[in-house]
Structure formats: structure tokens, C-alpha cells
ROGU-696688 format. One record per atom (N, C-alpha, C): y, x, z; atom name; residue in one letter. Coordinates in steps of 0.02 Angstrom, whole numbers, plus 50000, padded with zeros to 5 digits. Last residue first. Example, Ala and Ser with C-alpha at 12.3 -4.5 7.8 and 13.67 -1.06 7.14 Angstrom:
! ROGU-696688
((49888, 50642, 50354), "N", "S")
((49947, 50684, 50357), "CA", "S")
((50002, 50645, 50394), "C", "S")
((49716, 50660, 50390), "N", "A")
((49775, 50615, 50390), "CA", "A")
((49835, 50660, 50390), "C", "A")
END
This chain:
! ROGU-696688
((46422, 47285, 50651), "N", "K")
((46463, 47340, 50622), "CA", "K")
((46502, 47357, 50671), "C", "K")
((46234, 47268, 50698), "N", "K")
((46309, 47258, 50720), "CA", "K")
((46356, 47309, 50671), "C", "K")
((46119, 47254, 50578), "N", "L")
((46149, 47292, 50625), "CA", "L")
((46221, 47272, 50639), "C", "L")
((46025, 47207, 50475), "N", "E")
((46046, 47162, 50525), "CA", "E")
((46078, 47191, 50591), "C", "E")
((45999, 47282, 50375), "N", "L")
((45954, 47289, 50422), "CA", "L")
((45975, 47244, 50481), "C", "L")
((46094, 47225, 50277), "N", "K")
((46027, 47227, 50256), "CA", "K")
((45972, 47238, 50316), "C", "K")
((46209, 47247, 50349), "N", "K")
((46195, 47177, 50335), "CA", "K")
((46118, 47179, 50308), "C", "K")
((46207, 47385, 50348), "N", "A")
((46220, 47353, 50404), "CA", "A")
((46198, 47285, 50389), "C", "A")
((46209, 47414, 50212), "N", "I")
((46157, 47434, 50244), "CA", "I")
((46161, 47399, 50316), "C", "I")
((46339, 47367, 50166), "N", "E")
((46270, 47342, 50135), "CA", "E")
((46212, 47365, 50188), "C", "E")
((46427, 47444, 50239), "N", "S")
((46421, 47371, 50253), "CA", "S")
((46354, 47342, 50225), "C", "S")
((46404, 47569, 50189), "N", "Y")
((46384, 47559, 50256), "CA", "Y")
((46377, 47484, 50263), "C", "Y")
((46444, 47555, 50060), "N", "R")
((46372, 47564, 50066), "CA", "R")
((46354, 47558, 50143), "C", "R")
((46580, 47545, 50078), "N", "K")
((46545, 47489, 50057), "CA", "K")
((46469, 47505, 50068), "C", "K")
((46624, 47662, 50150), "N", "P")
((46619, 47600, 50183), "CA", "P")
((46580, 47543, 50150), "C", "P")
((46574, 47808, 50157), "N", "H")
((46568, 47763, 50100), "CA", "H")
((46564, 47691, 50140), "C", "H")
((46627, 47891, 50259), "N", "K")
((46627, 47919, 50190), "CA", "K")
((46621, 47872, 50140), "C", "K")
((46629, 47812, 50376), "N", "K")
((46687, 47845, 50358), "CA", "K")
((46685, 47878, 50285), "C", "K")
((46507, 47748, 50377), "N", "A")
((46563, 47709, 50377), "CA", "A")
((46626, 47748, 50362), "C", "A")
((46422, 47865, 50372), "N", "L")
((46424, 47822, 50316), "CA", "L")
((46474, 47768, 50317), "C", "L")
((46447, 47912, 50513), "N", "Y")
((46457, 47961, 50449), "CA", "Y")
((46461, 47909, 50386), "C", "Y")
((46401, 47813, 50582), "N", "K")
((46480, 47827, 50587), "CA", "K")
((46497, 47874, 50524), "C", "K")
((46275, 47810, 50555), "N", "M")
((46306, 47752, 50536), "CA", "M")
((46379, 47771, 50544), "C", "M")
((46225, 47934, 50609), "N", "H")
((46220, 47920, 50536), "CA", "H")
((46265, 47868, 50513), "C", "H")
((46252, 47910, 50736), "N", "T")
((46287, 47961, 50708), "CA", "T")
((46288, 47945, 50629), "C", "T")
((46155, 47811, 50769), "N", "Q")
((46228, 47792, 50768), "CA", "Q")
((46290, 47841, 50739), "C", "Q")
((46044, 47875, 50754), "N", "R")
((46059, 47812, 50700), "CA", "R")
((46135, 47798, 50706), "C", "R")
((46051, 47954, 50858), "N", "D")
((46054, 47982, 50802), "CA", "D")
((46063, 47939, 50746), "C", "D")
((46042, 47863, 50959), "N", "A")
((46106, 47900, 50959), "CA", "A")
((46114, 47938, 50894), "C", "A")
((45920, 47810, 50937), "N", "V")
((45972, 47772, 50945), "CA", "V")
((46047, 47804, 50929), "C", "V")
((45848, 47930, 50974), "N", "M")
((45843, 47883, 50907), "CA", "M")
((45906, 47854, 50896), "C", "M")
((45872, 47943, 51108), "N", "A")
((45899, 48000, 51057), "CA", "A")
((45886, 47966, 50994), "C", "A")
((45816, 47830, 51151), "N", "L")
((45895, 47844, 51170), "CA", "L")
((45909, 47889, 51120), "C", "L")
((45680, 47855, 51133), "N", "L")
((45717, 47797, 51107), "CA", "L")
((45788, 47809, 51095), "C", "L")
((45664, 47968, 51210), "N", "G")
((45653, 47978, 51142), "CA", "G")
((45684, 47918, 51108), "C", "G")
((45666, 47903, 51329), "N", "R")
((45723, 47956, 51320), "CA", "R")
((45712, 47964, 51247), "C", "R")
((45553, 47819, 51326), "N", "R")
((45620, 47790, 51329), "CA", "R")
((45675, 47851, 51310), "C", "R")
((45456, 47925, 51330), "N", "S")
((45463, 47877, 51265), "CA", "S")
((45534, 47847, 51269), "C", "S")
((45473, 47958, 51459), "N", "H")
((45470, 48002, 51401), "CA", "H")
((45487, 47970, 51344), "C", "H")
((45446, 47839, 51535), "N", "R")
((45511, 47862, 51537), "CA", "R")
((45520, 47918, 51479), "C", "R")
((45354, 47703, 51548), "N", "D")
((45356, 47768, 51499), "CA", "D")
((45424, 47796, 51487), "C", "D")
((45356, 47598, 51622), "N", "K")
((45375, 47646, 51659), "CA", "K")
((45361, 47713, 51614), "C", "K")
((45324, 47487, 51527), "N", "D")
((45399, 47498, 51564), "CA", "D")
((45407, 47557, 51589), "C", "D")
((45244, 47447, 51414), "N", "H")
((45233, 47510, 51450), "CA", "H")
((45305, 47532, 51485), "C", "H")
((45279, 47341, 51338), "N", "K")
((45212, 47340, 51370), "CA", "K")
((45209, 47403, 51426), "C", "K")
((45401, 47382, 51288), "N", "K")
((45393, 47317, 51313), "CA", "K")
((45333, 47313, 51356), "C", "K")
((45382, 47500, 51231), "N", "L")
((45412, 47497, 51291), "CA", "L")
((45415, 47433, 51329), "C", "L")
((45336, 47452, 51108), "N", "H")
((45288, 47491, 51142), "CA", "H")
((45315, 47492, 51227), "C", "H")
((45444, 47385, 51051), "N", "Q")
((45380, 47357, 51072), "CA", "Q")
((45339, 47385, 51120), "C", "Q")
((45531, 47511, 51043), "N", "A")
((45549, 47459, 51085), "CA", "A")
((45489, 47412, 51102), "C", "A")
((45454, 47586, 50942), "N", "L")
((45458, 47604, 51011), "CA", "L")
((45485, 47559, 51059), "C", "L")
((45481, 47491, 50828), "N", "E")
((45402, 47506, 50856), "CA", "E")
((45408, 47532, 50923), "C", "E")
((45621, 47508, 50823), "N", "E")
((45579, 47443, 50827), "CA", "E")
((45521, 47446, 50856), "C", "E")
((45628, 47645, 50798), "N", "I")
((45668, 47606, 50855), "CA", "I")
((45632, 47542, 50879), "C", "I")
((45567, 47651, 50674), "N", "K")
((45549, 47685, 50731), "CA", "K")
((45574, 47660, 50789), "C", "K")
((45665, 47574, 50596), "N", "S")
((45591, 47551, 50602), "CA", "S")
((45562, 47584, 50656), "C", "S")
((45782, 47642, 50611), "N", "T")
((45779, 47579, 50629), "CA", "T")
((45710, 47556, 50638), "C", "T")
((45752, 47769, 50544), "N", "L")
((45761, 47757, 50620), "CA", "L")
((45758, 47698, 50645), "C", "L")
((45735, 47711, 50419), "N", "L")
((45678, 47750, 50450), "CA", "L")
((45682, 47742, 50527), "C", "L")
((45871, 47679, 50392), "N", "S")
((45816, 47628, 50388), "CA", "S")
((45749, 47657, 50422), "C", "S")
((45938, 47797, 50415), "N", "I")
((45953, 47740, 50452), "CA", "I")
((45901, 47692, 50451), "C", "I")
((45874, 47873, 50302), "N", "Q")
((45868, 47892, 50364), "CA", "Q")
((45884, 47837, 50410), "C", "Q")
((45924, 47788, 50196), "N", "V")
((45854, 47797, 50209), "CA", "V")
((45841, 47824, 50276), "C", "V")
((46066, 47806, 50204), "N", "E")
((46040, 47739, 50209), "CA", "E")
((45962, 47742, 50223), "C", "E")
((46088, 47943, 50184), "N", "P")
((46098, 47910, 50252), "CA", "P")
((46070, 47841, 50263), "C", "P")
((45951, 48016, 50097), "N", "S")
((46010, 47986, 50103), "CA", "S")
((46024, 47947, 50172), "C", "S")
((45825, 48067, 50074), "N", "G")
((45874, 48098, 50123), "CA", "G")
((45945, 48071, 50127), "C", "G")
((45758, 48020, 49974), "N", "T")
((45721, 48026, 50036), "CA", "T")
((45765, 48048, 50082), "C", "T")
((45742, 47962, 49805), "N", "D")
((45784, 47967, 49867), "CA", "D")
((45748, 47967, 49925), "C", "D")
((45678, 47924, 49683), "N", "T")
((45657, 47983, 49730), "CA", "T")
((45704, 48005, 49782), "C", "T")
((45750, 47807, 49636), "N", "P")
((45663, 47811, 49656), "CA", "P")
((45652, 47875, 49702), "C", "P")
((45903, 47793, 49733), "N", "H")
((45863, 47803, 49677), "CA", "H")
((45788, 47817, 49692), "C", "H")
((45928, 47753, 49865), "N", "I")
((45979, 47741, 49808), "CA", "I")
((45953, 47745, 49735), "C", "I")
((45819, 47663, 49980), "N", "G")
((45844, 47725, 49934), "CA", "G")
((45885, 47704, 49873), "C", "G")
((45761, 47554, 50037), "N", "A")
((45834, 47580, 50061), "CA", "A")
((45863, 47630, 50021), "C", "A")
((45631, 47528, 49998), "N", "G")
((45684, 47476, 50011), "CA", "G")
((45753, 47495, 50016), "C", "G")
((45576, 47654, 49985), "N", "K")
((45586, 47619, 49926), "CA", "K")
((45628, 47564, 49942), "C", "K")
((45569, 47674, 50131), "N", "I")
((45608, 47723, 50084), "CA", "I")
((45618, 47679, 50022), "C", "I")
((45483, 47569, 50171), "N", "V")
((45550, 47580, 50191), "CA", "V")
((45594, 47616, 50154), "C", "V")
((45362, 47613, 50108), "N", "K")
((45403, 47546, 50088), "CA", "K")
((45470, 47546, 50115), "C", "K")
((45330, 47734, 50164), "N", "T")
((45355, 47723, 50094), "CA", "T")
((45397, 47665, 50072), "C", "T")
((45307, 47687, 50293), "N", "K")
((45371, 47739, 50289), "CA", "K")
((45393, 47728, 50206), "C", "K")
((45202, 47613, 50272), "N", "K")
((45250, 47580, 50300), "CA", "K")
((45312, 47621, 50283), "C", "K")
((45110, 47711, 50234), "N", "T")
((45124, 47649, 50186), "CA", "T")
((45198, 47618, 50208), "C", "T")
((45104, 47792, 50339), "N", "T")
((45128, 47817, 50276), "CA", "T")
((45145, 47758, 50231), "C", "T")
((45169, 47721, 50502), "N", "S")
((45104, 47746, 50456), "CA", "S")
((45134, 47764, 50383), "C", "S")
((45264, 47785, 50628), "N", "L")
((45255, 47754, 50570), "CA", "L")
((45196, 47767, 50531), "C", "L")
((45234, 47777, 50798), "N", "M")
((45240, 47824, 50738), "CA", "M")
((45230, 47767, 50679), "C", "M")
END
């Protein structure tokens, strides 16, 4: 789970404007942070099947947001993919 300070830092880094909290870029960035934290947890606790299922759901959700962004705003998609070091 992301701490409040880390969450606000991620939102400020990905937001389009200062009060942006719901754009696809922010949502993708938050999901990426959560995925990274959960992946670290699963390295220690490899038998935690419930968390693994949640991880797969988050990855699918991020992929859906990425497809939307690629379709509607290709330039913004390439910027966020480069910034988060995600494959295109």
C-alpha cells in the first residue's frame, strides 16, 4: 500500500496540471507504483496467492489505461511510457 506522501509525489510527477488526480497518466503512474511494491512483497512471500491475484488485476487495469491513452492521445502515451520505462 502506498503511503500518502509517496502517492502525492507520484501524482505531482505525472499530473497534467496541479490539481490533476484522475487523468490516465496519473492512474497509470499510481498503478505502476503499486505494482512495484506488490512485486517486492511477492518476492519474499511467494505463496501469497491472494496478493498475486490482486497484482494480476492491477497489471490488467494498467494495460487497459495504456491502450486507451495510446488510442486517444498517442503523444501523451509515448511520454508516459518513456517516463515510467514501460514497453510500448
